[in-house]
N, C-alpha and C positions, 0 to 999 in steps of 0.2 A: 504493500500500500504506500501511497504518498501521504505523509503525515506532517501536519503543521504543529510545531511546538512553540508556543509563545513563551518568551523567556528561556529560549533554548541554550543560552550561554551561561545561565545562572548555576548556582550550586546544585540544585536538583535537576534542572533542565539538561545540563551537559551529561550528567550521569544517566539520565533517561535516554538521551540521544544515542549514546554508545550501545545501549542495550537494544534499542529499536533497530539499529544498524546490524547488530548481531543476528537479529531475527529476519533480516533480509529486506527491511523496509527502506524507503527513501525518505529523507527528512528535509523539511523547510523550516528554518529557525527564524523566528521574528524577534528582532532586537530593537529595543527602544533607542532612538537617536542619542539621547542623553547618556546612554550607557556605553558609549563608544570605546571606553577603556578596555572592554573585553569583547568587542564586536567580532574580532577575528579568531576567537578561541577555538572554533571548529574548522578552521580553514584547511587543516591537514587531513581531515576525514573525507573519504570518498562518499559520494551519494548524499552530501549535505549541501543545501542551498541556503545561504544566509541573506536575509532581506531586512531592511530597517523600516520601522513604521511606528506610529503612535496610536495606541488603542483608542484614544479620544477622537481620532480623525477617521470617519467612516470610510473614506476612499482608500486610506492605507489598509484598513482591515479587510475591505472587499478584495483588494489585490492580493492580500496574503492568503485568503482562503480559496481563491480560485484554483480549481483542479486538484484539491486535496480530497482524500478519502476518510481521514479522521483528524481530529484536533485534540491536542492536549493544551489546555489553557492554564499555564503555570505563572505567567507574568502578572505582577501586581506591584502597586506602590507599597513599599515596606522599608522603613528606615531611611528613606531618601529625603531630599529637601522639599517635601510636599506639605501643603496645609490641608485642612479637613476637606475643603471643597475639591482640591485636586485628588485626594484619596478617593472621594466619591466618584469623581469623573473617570478616574483610571480603573478602579476596581469594580465599580457597579456599571457605569455607562460603557466602559470598555467591554465588559462582558455582554452587555446588551448589543453593542455594535457587532460583536462576533456572532451572536445568535441570530440577529437580523440578517447578517451577511450569509450565514448558512442557509437561511430560507430562500435567498435570492440567487446565490452563487453555487451552492452544492446541496440541493434538496435531497439527494440520495446518500447523504453522509452516513458512514458506517458507525461512527461514535463521536460524541462530544464529551471529553473527560475534563471535569473541573477540579481544580486544586483548592480545597477549602482547608480549614484549620480546626484543631481541637478546641480552640478558644470559643467556639460556639457553645461549649458546655459551661464556660465560666459565668457565674452570676454577677452581673454588674453591681447589684446592691450589696454584695459581700466583698470584704477586703481579703484578697488571697483566694486559695482554693484548697479545701480540705474535704476529701471524700473517703469514707470508711470502706465503701464497696467499689469494685471496678465500674467504670463509667460505660454505659451502653449508648447506642445511637439514639435512643428515645429521650435522653436526658438533656436535650437542648435547652439552654437558658431562655427566659422570656425576653430579657433585654441584653444588649451587647454594647461593649465599649467602643466609642469612636477613638481614632478613625479606622484602624486596621480591622479589628474584630467585627465591627458592624458592617463595614463595606464588603468584607469577604463573605459574610453570611448573606447579604443581599445578592451577591453574585451567585451563590448556591441556589437561593430561592428562584432567581431568574432562570438558571439552567434547568431546574426541575419543572418550573412552570411551562417553559418552552417544550419540554418533553411531553407533558400531558396536554397542552393546548395546541401545539403545532407539530407534534410527533418528532421532534428532534431527539435522537437516541442518546440522552444524556445520562451521565453518572457522576457522582461527586465523591471524592476521597478527602476525608478530614484528617490531615497529617498530625501525628504527634510531633513534639519538638524534634527537629532534625539535627542529628550529629553528623557533621562531615569531618572525618578523621584528621584532615590536614589543619583543621581549626581547633583541634582538641587542646593543644598547649598554648599558653600565652607566651609572650616574648621572654619571660623569665624561666620558661620550661615547666611551669606549673599548670596542671589541668584547669582550664579557664573557668569552667562552670562550678568548680569546687574550690576556687582560689579565694582567700580572704580579701584580696584587693577588689574582686568583683562586688562582694557585699559591701565593703567599705565605701566604694565609690557611689553605690546606690543610696546609702543611708547617711553619709557623712554630714549632710546639710539638712537632714530631716529632723523635725521636732514634733511632739504631740502633746495635746492637752490631757491625754489619758496617762495617769501616773505609771501604770504597769508597762505601757508601750514606751514611755520615755525612759523607764529604767532599763528596758532591753536595749534601746538605742545608746544610752550612756555606757552600758556594759560593753556593747560591741565596740564602740569607739575607744573605750578605755583599754581594750585588748590589742588595739592596732599599734604596732611598734614602728611602723614605717618600712619594715621588711616584709615582703610577701611570704605567705605560707598557705597551707590548706586550712579550710574552715569546716568543721563539723556543724553544719547549720541545723538548727532545731526550730520546730514550730513553736508558737506561743505556749502551747501546752507541754512542751519539753520533748515531744516525739521527734526523732530525726526526720529531716526532709526525705521525701520519697517521690520520684518522678519517673514517668514512662517516656523514654526517648525512642528514636528510631534511627538507625544507621541509614545514610543517604542511599546506600546500595539496596537496602530492603525497600525503601520508598520507591525507587525506580522499578524494582521487581514487581511490587504491588501495582504500580501504574500500568505496567505492560498487561496485566490481567484485565485491566479495564477495557481493552480493545479485543481481547481474546475470548472472553467469556460473555455469552449472551445474558447470563444471569445478572450482569452488572447494570443493564439498562434500567433506568428509572429508579435507581437505588442510591442511597448514601451509605458510605462505609467509613468507619474509623480505621485508619492505616497506621499501625504502630509495629514495632518489632520486639525483640527480646532485650533491648538495651535499657533495662530498668535500673535506676540508680537509687540505692538506699544509702544516704550519707553516713548512717551509723556503721555500715559495713565497708563502703567504698573508701572513705577517707582514711581509716587506719590501714587499709590494704595498700592504698597509693602512697601513704606516708612511709611505709616500710619498703615499698618497691623502689621509691626514688630517694630514700633517706631524707625525708622532709619532716619538719615539725608541723603541728596543727593546733589550732585553737578550737574552742567549743563554745558556742553561743546561741541563744535564742534570737530569732528574727521576728519582727512584727507581722510580716506578711506570710500567711500559711502557704505551704507547698507540700501537698501529700495526696497523691492519686496514682492509680493505674487505670489502664483502659481495657475494656472487655473486647477481645478480638474475635469472639465467636462467629459473628456474622461474616466477616471477610474470610475466615478460615473455612467455614462450612459452605458458603455460597460460591466463593471464587477459588477455593483451594489454596489460599495464601499460606506460605510457611516462611518464617523468618530464618535468616542464616547468620545473623550477627547479634550476639549479646554484648554486654558491656566489656567483657574481657577481649572480645574480638575487636571492638572499636579501639581499645587501648593498644593492642598489638599492632594494628594497622597504623595508628597514629605514630607509634614509635618507629615503625618501618619508614614512614614518610620523613620523619625527622632525620633518619640515618641516610636519606637520599635514595632509598630503594624504590623500585617501580612497584606499584600496587594496582589493583583494579578500581581505584577511585580516581575520578577526574577532579583535581583540586579546584577549589573556588577561585584561587588566584586573586587578582585585583578586585577589590570590592567596589560597589557602586560609587561613582563620583570621584574615585581615586585615580591617580595617574602614576 
């Protein structure tokens, strides 16, 4: 098939493209003009056509979809220099432009695969996320935070509405937080998501009227020595953080199933892997592995959840290949300069 991948040079897109090529497909990669720093990332790959275009411009989108058999819509405003209106224009109206272009330019489309986010489960009215039981697809929150979470949810609603109203064969994957192994370590060689510096930067200027919350903030800042180390992060109730991640390679493998399995049509799936991090276990293990010290502190924002993957496993036959240890080993190999099966993110948005 000829497959359009919006955001094809991104951290997920590039890893998906290589797997689509392995399956014998041809790829057209749509790159945002403002992301020219990595526009040529796929140039060395055969059977890949790279085109530039803005999702907000209908003519650009129509040209991008012409002649394709399937579409992966991964591109989105995320972490770039956009305001709330631009987020809505890119993530919501951009999705609408794609769906309208499908109706006019490729009415016999095999599949429209939408990239959504686990954030549709986070309750806007609650600070943090604490779930005792694994999260299922039915647990979508009533309200969503602007700009990214809400605008991605709107995109999913559009994709599924166009399936039922206009017979666009849509499916949506709600990604768990993605780990790309080349980004696992920070510049100091400490696992970024478990580094004290990450929490310190987030909370160093935060204060609260709640005495218990302020006590947590004061304790955290008091333990910062100016030298980075690991942090055994705990929830306000003292329970260690627990979060469900997914290796980018498993994300790509799950996405491929979206065009291969008819059972995907008209359905939403949580897409996660086996990379579950329990800070109470992972931090001491990493500290010993890398001969690092670690601090132990409660943080004001709860982070404790896993995802129920029953639906994607039973309906699509998805199986994860990468747990947390696999992510770590791949990240170490990349730091040693070895070749792996990961396409590194490389230059991030807006950097040169």
